[in-house]
C-alpha positions as CSV (number, residue, x, y, z in Angstrom):
1,X,5.3,9.2,-18.7
2,X,8.5,7.2,-18.7
3,X,10.9,6.8,-21.8
4,X,11.5,3.4,-22.9
5,X,15.2,3.7,-21.5
6,X,14.3,4.9,-18.1
7,X,13.7,2.3,-15.4
8,X,10.3,2.3,-13.7
9,X,10.4,3.8,-10.2
10,X,8.2,2.2,-7.6
11,X,5.1,3.9,-6.3
12,X,5.7,6.3,-3.4
13,X,3.5,6.9,-0.4
14,X,2.7,10.4,-1.7
15,X,1.5,9.1,-5.2
16,X,-0.5,6.6,-3.4
17,X,-2.3,9.1,-1.4
18,X,-3.0,11.2,-4.4
19,X,-4.8,8.1,-5.9
20,X,-7.0,8.0,-2.7
21,X,-5.2,5.4,-0.6
22,X,-3.9,5.8,2.8
23,X,-2.9,2.4,3.8
24,X,-1.0,-0.8,2.7
25,X,-2.2,-4.4,2.4
26,X,0.8,-6.4,3.8
27,X,1.1,-10.2,3.2
28,X,3.4,-12.8,4.4
29,X,3.1,-15.5,1.7
30,X,5.1,-18.2,3.7
31,X,2.4,-18.4,6.5
32,X,-0.5,-16.7,4.5
33,X,-1.1,-14.0,7.4
34,X,-2.1,-10.5,5.9
35,X,-2.9,-7.4,7.5
36,X,-3.9,-3.7,6.7
37,X,-1.7,-0.7,8.0
38,X,-2.1,3.0,7.9
39,X,1.0,4.8,7.0
40,X,-0.1,8.4,7.3
41,X,2.8,9.0,9.7
42,X,5.5,8.3,7.0
43,X,6.7,10.8,4.5
44,X,5.4,11.1,1.0
45,X,8.9,10.2,-0.5
46,X,9.1,6.6,0.8
47,X,8.4,3.9,-1.6
48,X,5.7,1.3,-1.1
49,X,7.7,-1.7,-1.7
50,X,10.4,-0.7,0.9
51,X,7.8,-1.5,3.7
52,X,7.6,-5.2,3.1
53,X,11.2,-6.3,3.9
54,X,10.9,-4.4,7.4
55,X,7.6,-6.0,8.4
56,X,7.6,-8.6,10.9
57,X,4.6,-11.1,10.9
58,X,2.5,-11.1,14.1
59,X,1.6,-14.8,13.3
60,X,4.9,-16.7,12.6
61,X,7.3,-14.0,13.9
62,X,9.3,-14.1,10.7
63,X,10.6,-10.8,9.0
64,X,9.8,-10.0,5.3
65,X,6.5,-9.7,3.6
66,X,5.0,-8.0,0.5
67,X,3.5,-4.6,0.8
68,X,1.1,-3.2,-1.9
69,X,-1.5,-0.1,-1.8
70,X,-4.7,-1.3,-0.2
71,X,-6.8,-0.4,-3.2
72,X,-10.0,-1.4,-1.4
73,X,-10.0,1.9,0.6
74,X,-10.4,3.7,-2.7
75,X,-13.4,1.5,-3.7
76,X,-15.2,2.6,-0.6
77,X,-15.3,6.3,-2.0
78,X,-16.5,5.4,-5.4
79,X,-20.1,5.1,-6.4
80,X,-21.6,2.3,-4.4
81,X,-19.2,2.4,-1.8
82,X,-20.0,3.1,1.8
83,X,-18.2,6.5,1.9
84,X,-19.5,7.8,-1.4
85,X,-20.8,11.3,-1.3
86,X,-22.2,12.6,-4.7
87,X,-21.2,16.1,-5.6
């Protein structure tokens, strides 16, 4: 837990993976295009938000987007999800 005077650090890929998510949901707000990307090839210490500015939209060709963990992946492994396996 962070102390009140400590800045909040962005989520890393390692932390995201520990929470059951292996991909990012990337959105380009200017044109509305969005996609999901798998980030298994990148190391754990990279921050999630650092991906957005580097993404080039395949619809409009512009650089820059917003990247967040693809939390829908996690839902699939919870009760009721298609990948759920009870213990």
